[in-house]
N, C-alpha and C positions, 0 to 999 in steps of 0.2 A: 503495499500499501503505499501510497506517498503523501509527505508530510502534510499536504493539505486537508488531510479527512477530516472529519466531523471532532472538533477539537469536546474536553471532557471525557472521553470514554477513558477508560481505566482496565486493562487486560487482568484477569485473576488466573492463578495454576491453575491447569486442569484437574477437576477431582473426579473419578469415574462414579465412586458412591455408589449408593444406591436412590432408589424414591421416597424415601423414609427418611425425615429428619434423624440427626446421628449428636444431638445438642447434648447439653447438661446444664443442669443449674449453675453451678459455681465451678472455677479452675482450679488446677490444684494449687499452682502458686500464688493465688487471690493476688496477682498484680493489677493494677488499677486499670490497664488495657482490658483482661482477661474476666474480671472479677463476675460480669454476666456475661458468659460465654453464650447461653443460650437459653435467654430467658426472654428473646424477641417474640411478642405476639404475631412476628409477621407471618404471612398465609398467602403462598404467590401463584398466581396460575401464568403460566410460561406459554406464549402463544407465538408460533412460526408461522410467516409466508413459506411456505418451501419452496417455489419457486424462485423466487430470492432468497433462502439461504442455501439450496442448492450451486445455485450459479456465482456464490460468493466461495462456498465450501470446496468446490471444485478446484480453484485457484489456489488454497490456503494447504489444501489436506490432499489435494490430487486425486486422477480418479481411484474412485473403491466402489465393488460388489455392492449391489441394493443393500445384503443386509449388513456389511458394513458402514454402509453410508447411514442405515436408521441408527446403528449402535452410537454415532459419531454425534448425529442430531441428538440423541438423549443423552448422551453426557455433554454436550456443550451446554443445552437445555438448562441441566441440572447446576454447571457451573455458575448461573445465576443467583442459585440459594446460596453461594457462598462469600463471604466478602475478601477482601484482597490479599489476604495471609490464607487463603484456601480453607476458614471454618464456615461451619453450617452453620448461619444463623438464619434462615429462614425455613420453612415448611411446606412442602410443595403440596398445592391441589390437585392440578392436572396441567399435562403438557399437551395442547391442543394445535393439531397440525393443520394446515389449510392448504389444500391441491386441487387440483382435476386429476381425473383418470386422463391416459392415453384416448386421442379424440378418432373416432370411430369417421375416418375418411379418405377416399379413394379417387385419384384423377390423376390427371397428367402433367408431365412437366409442360411448360408454356411455349418450349421450340420444337424440341425434341419429341414432344409427344411421349415419354415413357411412362407406363403405366407405371403407379405409386397406389401400396396401399398403408399407410402411417400406422393403422391396428398390430401388422405384422413386421413392425420394423424392432430391430434390436433396442432402440431405443426406449419401443413402447414395453415390449417385454421386463426392462429393466426398471421401468418407472411400477409397474404390475408387481414386481417383488418387492421395490421400496415398500409400497404402500402393505402389502401384506405383512410382511415385516415390520410395520409399525403396527399394524392392529394387534401384534401379539406381544406388546409391552405392555410391562406395567405403569398405569396411571397416564397414559397415552390416546388422546381423543383424536382420531383421525375426521376430517370432515369435507368430503367433496364435491366440490361443484361442478362444472361441466364445459365442454367445450362445441359447443356446437357449430354443426359441419360448416353451417351459412357460414360463421366468423373464421373461415379457414380461405386464405386467398395468396396469391402471390403475388410478392410486391418487387420492384427491382431493389436494387441495394444502392443507397444514399451515393458512395462514391459513382455509381453506372451512370444515375440520374444525372448527379453533376457533369459529366465528362459527355452526354449528349446535350443535354442544353448549351454546354461552351463551344460544340460543334467538336469536340475532340476526338469522339468517336459517333459513329452512324449506327442505326439499327441494323445494317447490313452484316454485322459483327458481334451484335449480340448473341450470349447463347444462355443455356439453362444456367451455368454457374454465374452469372449474372444477376440471378434473382435468388427470393429467400421465401420462403413462406413465412407466413404472420396468421401467429394461433392466438386466441384473444380468452381468457378464461372468464366464465360468466357463474356469479351466484357464490364467488367465494369471499368478496367483502360483505355484502349482506351478514353472510355466516358468522363471520369474525364481529360484525358490530352487534347482533342478536345474543352472541356468547359472553359479550362484555356487557349490554344491558342485564342481560340475565346474573351473571356474576354480580353486579352491580349492585341491582335490584335487592338480591335476594342475601348481601352481606356473606356470601359465600369466602369471598378474599378481602382482602386489603391493598393488595400490590398484584400489578399485571406488569411483567415484562413481553414488549412486542419485540421479535426478533423480524425487521423487515426495513427498507429503505421507502415507501411509497408513501405519498401525502395522501392516499385514500383513507389511512387510519384516522384522520383529523376529528372527525364528526364524533366518533367512539370516545376516543381521547377526550373529548372536551364532555362527554355525558359521564364517563367514568372520574372524574377528577373533581367534577360538580358534584358527585356522593361521594366525595371522602376518599377514594381510590387513588395510591400512588400509581403513577402511571410512567414506567419507565420504557424509553428505547433505547435497541440495540441495530444500530447501521452496519455491522460486522467492517466497522472503517470503513463506510461508505459514507461520502461527503453527503448532508443533507443543506437542505435550503435554510438559511438564518430564520426564515419566520415562523420555521416547525417548531424552534424552541421555547413558542410562547403558550404552544399546547401539550407538552410534557413536563414533568418532573424531574425527569433528569435524563443522561445519557452516558449509556455504559456498553460498553463493545468489550466481550471476554475472549475474543480470539486474538490470537497472538501477533501482533505488527507483522507485516512482512518484507522482510528485508527491501533497503532501497532499489530501485531498478529494476525488481520483479513484476511481473507482467499482471495487470488488472484483469478479472475476470470476464468474460463477455457476456453475451446475451443472446446467441443466435439459440435457434431451436434446438440442436443437437447437443448443446448443455444442459437445456430445458428437459430435453428428456422426449420433444413430441416432432423432433426431425424427422425425416428420412435419411 
């Protein structure tokens, strides 16, 4: 990650731990910092935008098998229950993961007319196995939206469009490689908002951690804060707009910082698990 990433984030040591708290009432040495090691009544719900998380995690942890990726996500979420010294200071309510199943879309490439079935791609199989692994994990709730086939379309890559408009290229030498599939999830933001409202009104938690870099969370964050919920955003060191700071109570990324010069994660369909 570059140094221009959002300020105020603080990494904490990884602690695989379990989904249950491991606190105690008083520390052994009774020092000032540790006197009340685990008397905090903080109950935390961790909400994960899976598409965003996987995009960042691919660059941070490298390619992983779906079962391993699910374990990594679980450990990462649990790190938010620890303070900066790795001590468990909060109790987990549940980890909510928001995603969409692989799209059932059949079509053809725009130029070569090669047949494509996204449901049978390696990326689609990876996503299904990832979801299945999450379903079997302790205190994990998987919330799936959908990707309507009407929301799948071919788009020219921005750099190609720029070259065509400037006259540096002509349509005669445009190929399938100059296009990308655009897919749009539907219903994910609604499910996240409903969960935030339910948790806040029923007083199930007093802290929500959202792992995302999307501004779509703002209405849910406003509601939670009005009802007294401590709302923390983890953008995994992605830069967020300064205006978003007024809608959160804190910013904290537990992802270890990338070394200078290492590449930022991309956002193409293959990395999201929807590409062909």
